[in-house]
C-alpha positions in Angstrom: 11.5 -17.2 -7.6 13.8 -15.5 -10.1 16.5 -12.8 -10.0 15.1 -9.3 -9.5 15.9 -7.0 -12.3 16.7 -3.5 -11.1 14.6 -1.0 -13.2 14.4 2.5 -11.8 11.1 3.3 -13.6 9.3 -0.1 -13.7 10.2 -2.0 -10.6 9.5 -5.7 -10.5 9.8 -8.5 -8.0 11.5 -11.9 -8.2 8.2 -13.7 -7.7 6.9 -16.5 -9.9 4.3 -19.2 -9.5 6.5 -21.0 -7.0 5.7 -18.2 -4.5 2.0 -19.1 -4.6 0.4 -21.8 -2.4 0.6 -25.3 -3.7 -2.6 -27.2 -4.4 -4.3 -28.1 -1.1 -2.0 -25.9 1.0 -4.8 -23.4 1.8 -8.1 -24.8 2.9 -11.0 -23.8 0.6 -14.7 -23.2 0.9 -17.3 -25.0 -1.2 -18.0 -23.8 -4.8 -21.4 -22.5 -3.9 -19.9 -20.2 -1.2 -17.3 -19.0 -3.7 -20.1 -18.0 -6.1 -21.9 -16.2 -3.3 -18.8 -14.3 -2.4 -18.3 -13.2 -6.0 -21.9 -12.0 -6.3 -21.6 -10.1 -3.0 -18.3 -8.5 -4.0 -19.7 -7.4 -7.4 -22.7 -5.9 -5.5 -20.3 -4.0 -3.2 -18.3 -2.7 -6.2 -21.5 -1.4 -7.8 -22.5 0.1 -4.5 -19.2 1.9 -4.6 -20.4 3.9 -7.6 -23.2 5.3 -5.4 -20.7 6.0 -2.7 -18.6 8.1 -5.1 -21.7 10.0 -6.1 -22.6 10.8 -2.5 -19.2 11.7 -1.2 -19.0 15.3 -2.5 -22.2 16.3 -0.6 -21.3 14.7 2.7 -19.5 16.4 5.6 -16.0 15.2 6.2 -16.6 12.9 9.1 -19.6 11.2 7.4 -17.6 10.9 4.1 -14.7 9.2 5.9 -17.0 6.8 7.7 -18.8 5.9 4.4 -15.5 5.1 2.6 -14.1 3.1 5.5 -17.4 1.2 5.9 -17.6 0.4 2.2 -14.0 -0.8 2.1 -14.5 -3.1 5.1 -17.7 -4.5 3.7 -16.2 -5.1 0.3 -13.2 -7.0 1.8 -15.7 -9.0 3.8 -17.7 -9.8 0.7 -14.6 -11.3 -0.8 -14.3 -13.5 2.3 -11.5 -11.5 3.9 -11.5 -10.4 7.6 -9.7 -7.2 8.5 -7.6 -6.7 11.7 -6.2 -3.3 12.6 -3.5 -2.8 15.2 -2.5 0.7 16.3 -3.9 4.1 15.7 -3.3 6.8 13.1 -2.5 10.4 13.9 -5.4 12.7 13.6 -3.7 15.1 11.2 -3.2 14.4 7.6 -0.2 12.2 6.8 1.6 10.3 4.0 0.8 6.6 4.6 3.3 4.1 3.2 2.8 0.4 3.0 4.3 -2.8 1.6 2.4 -4.1 -1.4 1.2 -7.7 -1.7 -2.2 -7.7 -3.3 -5.0 -5.7 -4.9 -6.7 -6.2 -1.5 -4.1 -3.8 0.0 -6.2 -0.9 -1.4 -9.3 -2.0 0.5 -7.3 -2.6 3.7 -5.7 0.9 3.6 -9.0 2.6 2.8 -10.7 0.7 5.7 -8.0 2.1 8.1 -7.9 5.6 6.7 -10.2 7.0 3.9 -7.4 8.6 1.9 -6.4 9.4 -1.7 -4.3 6.7 -3.2 -1.2 6.8 -5.5 -1.6 3.9 -8.0 -0.2 2.8 -11.4 -2.0 4.0 -14.4 -3.1 0.5 -15.5 -5.6 0.4 -12.6 -7.7 3.1 -14.4 -8.6 0.5 -17.1 -9.8 -2.2 -14.6 -13.6 -2.8 -14.8 -15.6 -0.8 -12.2 -12.5 -0.5 -9.9 -10.8 1.9 -12.3 -13.9 4.1 -12.4 -14.1 4.2 -8.7 -10.4 5.0 -8.3 -10.6 7.8 -10.8 -13.8 9.3 -9.2 -12.1 9.1 -5.7 -9.3 11.3 -6.8 -6.6 8.7 -7.2 -3.2 10.0 -8.3 -2.2 7.8 -11.2 1.4 7.2 -12.0 2.6 6.6 -15.6 5.6 4.5 -15.1 6.6 4.8 -18.8 7.1 8.6 -18.3 9.8 9.1 -15.7 9.9 12.8 -16.5 6.3 13.1 -15.2 7.4 12.1 -11.7 7.9 15.7 -10.5 4.2 16.4 -11.4 3.1 13.4 -9.5 5.0 14.4 -6.4 3.6 17.9 -6.7 0.0 16.6 -6.8 0.7 14.5 -3.7 2.1 17.6 -1.9 -0.9 19.7 -3.0 -3.3 17.0 -1.5 -1.4 17.0 1.8 -1.4 20.8 2.0 -5.2 20.7 1.5 -5.4 18.6 4.7 -6.0 15.2 3.1 -4.0 12.1 3.7 -2.4 10.2 0.8 -1.4 6.5 0.7 1.3 5.1 -1.5 3.0 1.8 -2.0 6.6 2.9 -2.4 7.9 -0.5 -3.5 6.3 0.2 -6.8 5.0 -3.3 -7.4 3.4 -6.3 -5.6 5.4 -9.2 -4.3 4.6 -12.3 -2.3 6.2 -11.2 1.0 6.3 -14.9 2.0 8.5 -16.4 4.7 12.1 -16.6 3.6 11.2 -14.6 0.4 13.9 -11.9 0.8 15.1 -12.7 -2.7 11.7 -11.7 -4.1 11.8 -8.2 -2.7 11.6 -5.6 -5.5 15.1 -4.2 -6.2 15.8 -0.8 -4.7 13.4 -1.1 -1.8 11.1 1.9 -1.0 11.4 4.5 -3.8 12.1 7.8 -2.1 10.5 10.3 -4.5 7.0 10.6 -2.9 8.6 11.1 0.5 9.7 14.5 -0.7 6.0 15.6 -0.6 5.9 14.8 3.1 9.1 16.8 3.7 7.9 19.8 1.6 4.6 20.0 3.5 5.8 19.1 7.0 3.6 16.0 7.0 4.2 12.9 9.1 5.0 9.6 7.4 3.1 6.7 8.8 4.4 3.2 7.9 1.7 0.4 7.5 2.6 -3.2 7.6 0.2 -5.5 5.7 0.3 -9.2 6.3 -2.0 -12.0 5.1 -2.8 -15.0 7.3 -5.0 -18.2 7.0 -6.6 -18.7 10.3 -7.6 -22.2 9.3 -3.9 -23.2 9.3 -2.8 -20.5 11.7 0.0 -19.4 9.4 0.9 -16.7 6.9 -0.1 -17.3 3.3 0.6 -15.9 -0.1 -2.9 -16.8 -1.3 -3.8 -13.1 -1.7 -0.6 -12.2 -3.5 -1.0 -10.6 -6.9 2.2 -11.3 -8.8 3.5 -9.9 -12.1 2.6 -13.0 -14.1 -0.7 -13.4 -12.4 -4.1 -12.3 -13.9 -6.6 -10.4 -11.8 -9.2 -13.1 -12.3 -6.9 -15.8 -11.2 -6.0 -13.8 -8.1 -9.6 -13.1 -7.2 -10.4 -16.8 -7.7 -7.8 -17.7 -5.1 -9.1 -15.2 -2.6 -12.8 -16.1 -2.8 -11.8 -19.8 -2.5 -9.6 -19.4 0.6 -11.1 -20.3 4.0 -10.6 -17.8 6.9 -8.3 -15.4 5.1 -7.3 -12.5 7.3 -5.4 -9.3 6.4 -3.7 -7.4 9.3 -2.8 -3.8 9.1 -0.2 -2.8 11.7 0.2 1.0 12.1 3.8 1.9 13.2 4.8 5.1 15.0 4.8 8.1 12.7 8.0 9.6 11.4 8.2 13.4 11.5 10.7 14.7 8.9 12.5 18.0 9.4 12.3 20.5 6.5 15.9 19.7 5.5 15.4 15.9 5.8 16.9 13.5 3.2 14.1 11.7 1.5 16.3 8.6 0.9 17.0 8.2 4.6 13.3 8.9 5.4 12.3 6.2 2.9 14.8 3.8 4.5 13.4 4.5 8.0 9.9 3.8 6.8 10.9 0.6 5.1 12.6 -0.5 8.2 9.4 0.0 10.2 7.4 -1.9 7.7 9.7 -4.9 7.1 11.5 -4.7 10.4 14.8 -4.3 8.6 18.0 -3.0 10.2 19.1 0.4 9.2 22.4 0.7 7.4 25.4 1.7 9.6 25.9 3.0 13.1 25.7 6.6 11.9 22.4 6.1 10.3 21.0 4.3 13.4 21.9 7.3 15.5 19.8 9.6 13.3 16.9 7.2 12.3 15.5 4.4 14.4 14.2 1.5 12.5 11.0 1.1 14.4 10.6 4.3 16.5 9.0 4.1 19.9 8.5 7.8 20.0 7.9 10.6 17.5 11.3 10.9 15.8 12.7 13.7 13.6 14.8 13.1 10.5 17.3 16.0 10.6 19.6 14.9 7.7 20.6 17.8 5.4 20.7 17.3 1.6 22.7 20.2 0.3 22.4 20.8 -3.4 20.0 17.8 -4.0 16.8 18.7 -2.3 14.7 19.3 -5.4 16.1 16.6 -7.7 13.7 13.6 -7.8 14.4 10.1 -8.9 12.8 6.8 -8.1 16.0 5.2 -6.8 18.7 6.4 -4.4 
């Protein structure tokens, strides 16, 4: 791992190849099965185009069931089993999750068919970029920080329209391995998109994503998609892994007040995802790290409510 540079607009992790599994650490499947998984995954990606075409004409419930089913089947085609713990609120919400892999998108869609916030580069990915654009993904251009206000407004408009939005507020992937605190992206959860939840009175639902190899009964970084990695290399590791499982744990929803501080709200969500302690006794009194009931975040932000930045 390397030192984490703190860049407000283009966050990065401290991960390098040392964060990935060593040769032989993760049991693998035969080559023939890897090929079958790739063929099945490609078939599901192509089927996703048909899903996108059908979505506009389907009723809401059927549309959500189709997206969720497609995401689950696609993950399974890659050889990944999905486990969901907890239940989402029925109303629309801002879903926030840690970011480990490109598989995170499938895991979140399987839990809640939702619009995603993603980096602009994903739009150029083969097939996946087309599907993401057709599904209404909000793309973020991290080279244009002045466009952040527009991005947050689009998220707020989607929430007001009654649709949930999912975002990975760390801004980049990282290995999230055991003892890998030094790899965590500098700055933690970026608070900007949390303003959309405050402005629309939407709950914030933290999602904790973890990857585990059932063959070794331990967590694994086999699915991690790191900055120096290529998509093909990452896909090759995933389809080769035996009994790879992604778990999505749904934490209790945070309900921000209209005058809440988005920075404290982001910190509370990050605490729920990573089981981090909140900073200071005063903060703990206002925000519980992993709430056991529906909490309110009543912290005022005089004079700064509409200023948006990616860091504190």
